[in-house]
Structures are given as C-alpha cells and as structure tokens.
C-alpha positions as CSV (number, residue, x, y, z in Angstrom):
1,M,17.1,8.1,-10.7
2,D,19.0,4.9,-10.8
3,F,17.4,2.2,-8.9
4,S,20.4,1.7,-6.7
5,D,20.1,5.4,-5.7
6,V,16.3,4.9,-5.1
7,I,17.2,2.0,-2.7
8,A,20.1,3.9,-1.0
9,T,18.1,7.1,-0.4
10,R,14.8,5.8,0.6
11,R,14.1,6.9,4.1
12,A,11.1,6.8,6.5
13,V,11.4,10.6,7.0
14,N,9.8,12.3,10.0
15,Y,9.8,15.8,8.6
16,F,7.9,17.0,5.5
17,D,7.9,20.4,3.8
18,P,4.4,21.7,4.6
19,D,4.7,24.4,1.9
20,R,5.5,22.1,-0.9
21,D,2.6,20.1,-2.5
22,V,2.5,16.8,-4.3
23,P,0.6,17.6,-7.5
24,D,-2.3,15.2,-8.4
25,A,-0.6,14.3,-11.7
26,L,2.6,13.2,-9.8
27,L,0.8,11.2,-7.1
28,R,-1.2,9.5,-10.0
29,E,1.9,8.6,-11.7
30,V,3.5,7.1,-8.5
31,V,0.4,5.1,-7.7
32,E,0.2,3.7,-11.3
33,M,3.9,2.8,-11.2
34,A,3.2,0.9,-8.0
35,A,0.0,-0.7,-9.6
36,T,2.4,-3.0,-11.8
37,T,3.2,-4.8,-8.6
38,P,2.6,-8.7,-8.9
39,S,-0.3,-10.3,-7.0
40,S,-1.9,-13.6,-6.6
41,F,-3.9,-14.5,-9.8
42,N,-3.4,-10.7,-10.5
43,L,-6.2,-10.0,-8.1
44,Q,-4.8,-6.7,-6.8
45,P,-6.5,-6.6,-3.4
46,W,-5.5,-3.1,-2.6
47,S,-6.9,0.3,-2.4
48,L,-6.0,3.7,-1.2
49,M,-7.8,6.6,0.7
50,V,-6.0,9.8,-0.3
51,L,-6.0,12.5,2.3
52,R,-5.1,16.0,1.4
53,D,-7.6,18.1,3.4
54,K,-6.0,19.3,6.6
55,E,-9.1,18.5,8.7
56,E,-9.2,15.0,7.4
57,K,-5.5,14.4,8.1
58,L,-6.0,15.8,11.7
59,R,-8.8,13.3,12.2
60,L,-6.4,10.6,11.1
61,Q,-3.6,12.0,13.3
62,K,-5.8,11.5,16.4
63,Q,-6.0,7.7,15.7
64,A,-2.4,7.6,14.8
65,M,-0.7,8.3,18.2
66,G,-0.7,12.0,17.4
67,Q,2.0,11.6,14.9
68,G,2.7,15.0,13.5
69,K,3.7,13.8,10.0
70,V,0.3,12.6,9.4
71,S,-1.0,16.1,9.0
72,E,2.3,17.8,8.1
73,A,2.8,15.8,5.0
74,P,0.8,17.2,2.0
75,V,-0.6,13.7,1.4
76,T,-1.2,10.8,3.7
77,L,-2.6,7.5,2.3
78,I,-4.7,5.0,4.2
79,V,-3.7,1.7,2.7
80,L,-6.6,-0.9,2.4
81,A,-6.2,-4.6,2.0
82,D,-9.4,-6.3,0.8
83,R,-9.9,-9.6,2.5
84,R,-12.7,-10.4,0.0
85,G,-10.6,-9.5,-3.0
86,W,-10.4,-13.1,-4.1
87,A,-14.2,-13.8,-3.9
88,D,-16.8,-13.9,-6.8
89,E,-18.7,-10.9,-5.5
90,C,-15.7,-8.6,-5.8
91,P,-16.1,-6.7,-9.0
92,F,-12.4,-6.7,-9.8
93,T,-12.4,-10.5,-9.8
94,E,-14.8,-10.5,-12.7
95,K,-12.7,-7.8,-14.4
96,N,-9.6,-9.8,-13.8
97,F,-11.1,-12.9,-15.3
98,Q,-12.4,-11.0,-18.5
99,E,-8.9,-9.4,-18.9
100,M,-7.3,-12.9,-18.7
101,I,-9.8,-14.2,-21.4
102,Q,-8.8,-11.3,-23.7
103,A,-5.1,-11.9,-23.2
104,G,-5.6,-15.6,-24.0
105,A,-4.6,-16.8,-20.6
106,M,-8.1,-18.1,-19.5
107,T,-11.4,-19.3,-21.2
108,E,-15.0,-19.0,-20.1
109,E,-15.1,-22.7,-19.7
110,R,-12.6,-22.4,-16.9
111,R,-14.6,-20.0,-14.8
112,A,-15.7,-22.7,-12.2
113,W,-11.9,-23.9,-11.9
114,F,-10.8,-20.3,-11.4
115,S,-13.4,-19.6,-8.6
116,K,-12.6,-22.9,-6.9
117,A,-8.9,-22.3,-7.0
118,R,-9.2,-18.8,-5.5
119,T,-11.6,-20.2,-2.8
120,N,-9.3,-23.1,-1.9
121,L,-6.2,-20.8,-1.7
122,Y,-7.6,-17.8,0.0
123,G,-11.1,-18.4,1.2
124,T,-10.9,-21.4,3.7
125,S,-10.4,-19.3,6.9
126,E,-10.2,-15.7,8.1
127,A,-6.4,-16.3,8.6
128,S,-5.9,-17.4,4.9
129,Q,-8.0,-14.3,3.8
130,L,-6.2,-11.9,5.9
131,A,-2.8,-13.3,4.6
132,F,-3.9,-13.0,1.1
133,A,-4.9,-9.3,1.5
134,T,-2.0,-8.1,3.5
135,K,0.9,-9.8,1.7
136,N,-0.3,-8.6,-1.7
137,T,-1.1,-5.2,-0.4
138,G,2.4,-5.1,1.2
139,F,3.9,-5.7,-2.1
140,F,2.0,-2.8,-3.4
141,A,2.9,-0.5,-0.5
142,M,6.6,-1.2,-0.9
143,A,6.6,-0.5,-4.6
144,L,4.6,2.7,-4.0
145,M,7.2,3.9,-1.7
146,L,10.0,3.1,-4.1
147,A,8.1,4.8,-6.9
148,A,7.7,7.8,-4.9
149,R,11.4,8.0,-4.1
150,S,12.3,7.6,-7.9
151,K,10.2,10.7,-8.5
152,G,12.0,12.8,-5.7
153,L,9.4,12.2,-2.9
154,H,9.9,10.8,0.5
155,T,7.5,8.7,2.4
156,H,6.9,7.3,5.9
157,P,5.1,4.1,6.5
158,M,3.3,3.8,9.9
159,D,2.0,1.0,11.8
160,G,1.3,3.0,15.0
161,F,-2.4,3.6,14.8
162,S,-5.8,2.3,16.0
163,M,-7.1,0.2,13.0
164,D,-10.6,0.1,14.8
165,G,-10.4,3.9,15.2
166,V,-9.4,4.6,11.6
167,M,-12.0,2.2,10.3
168,K,-14.7,3.9,12.3
169,E,-13.6,7.4,11.7
170,F,-13.5,7.0,7.9
171,H,-16.5,4.7,7.6
172,I,-14.2,1.9,6.0
173,P,-16.1,-1.3,5.2
174,E,-15.5,-4.3,7.5
175,T,-14.1,-6.4,4.4
176,Y,-10.9,-4.2,4.5
177,W,-7.9,-4.5,6.8
178,V,-5.7,-1.4,7.2
179,P,-2.0,-2.7,7.2
180,L,-0.4,0.7,7.3
181,L,-0.6,4.5,6.7
182,I,1.9,6.3,4.4
183,S,2.8,10.0,4.4
184,V,4.0,11.3,1.1
185,G,5.8,14.5,0.4
186,Y,9.1,16.4,0.2
187,F,11.6,16.3,2.9
188,N,11.8,19.5,5.1
189,D,15.3,20.7,4.4
190,A,15.2,22.7,7.5
191,Q,15.6,19.4,9.4
192,E,18.5,17.0,9.3
193,L,18.0,13.8,7.3
194,A,18.7,10.9,9.5
195,P,21.5,8.5,8.2
196,P,20.6,5.0,7.1
197,K,19.9,2.4,9.9
198,W,21.7,-0.8,10.1
199,R,20.5,-3.8,8.0
200,K,21.1,-7.4,8.3
201,T,23.9,-8.7,6.1
202,Y,23.5,-11.6,3.4
203,D,24.9,-14.1,5.8
204,E,22.6,-13.0,8.7
205,I,19.5,-13.2,6.4
206,V,20.2,-16.7,4.9
207,V,19.4,-19.5,7.3
208,N,19.1,-23.3,7.2
209,F,17.1,-25.5,9.6
C-alpha cells in the first residue's frame, strides 16, 4: 500500500470482525516495523502486553469504560512507557551502549559521559522521566498504527481507561506508565466505516508568537 493511502485510510475504527484473526506472524511483522521508530539515544522505552485471550480482554474492558472494541478485536495491546528506560539499571540501556560500541558510535571510555547525559536529560525529575517515556512511546504507537494499516489492518487507540485499574489488574510494575491501549484487527464490513474527520490546515497549524 502506498504511504499516502496508508495515511488516507487509517481510521480509529469502532467495529472489528470478531471472526477474523490477526496471525502471530503478521502481528510480529507490524511490531517489528514500528520498532524502527526513532527514540532518544535509541533507548526505545516502550513495551507491549499482547492480549488475545477473551477473558483477559474482558478484564481489560472493565477498566476501559466498557468499550466493546477492547474484547471484540482479536488483539488488544497495552502500550507501556518505561519511565526508567534511560537509567543504568535498565537492561536495554546496557544493550544499547554495547550496540553503539559495535557500530563505532561509542567507546567504553565514554560510559560515564553517556550515563551522565541520560541522567541530566531525563532523570532530574518525575516530569522529565514521564516526558521521556511517553513522547518516545508515542512515536512508537503511531508508527505501529501506520504499520498495521499498511498490512491491511485497522486499529483504535484508546485513552479512555483507568490507568491505576489497568496497572493493578495486570500486575504492571510501577516504573511503567500506560499512555494508551490499541485494539488491532480487521474492520467489520457489516458496519459502516466512518468518513475521515476534519483536520487542521497548514495555515492553522503553523503559528508565530
């Protein structure tokens, strides 16, 4: 699918075909496409919980204002943003550092500099840690939705849920923030696909102060 078609046909759909599954291989392809998203220092502070089991999705639905699409879609994702994804104790931080050494972009002698730079940028306050986690995970989430559409799937991102409820229900560690849920599947053709909503124009977006 041409990228302009991906953009033009992406919708936050409310109705998914409950009888048409999303194969594991297809979901893996979509997630790995989204994983090419840029992030601060390439730290990639995102994770996903993949819910396929009907009982699990119904448990999530109770924490998501009863939205039917949570359980109707073959897959619903809990998107996680790691607020400590910049810190030394995060295992991916060390993996990232070693990968940069291997790529020639970093040396072992710069380990202390790398740690201090991350701490100064992201670790000085709860607000900076949350901003780091959510803005980077937001990039990933949008890329995932576009990747899904490019493979013929539809999605629906959801902000209407109790984060505390979801965290407790699924035993999510407190280092994570849940910026959104995403249902993934095929549109139910028995329903009517809503037309595109209005969007700001270029002139409305560009501002000066």
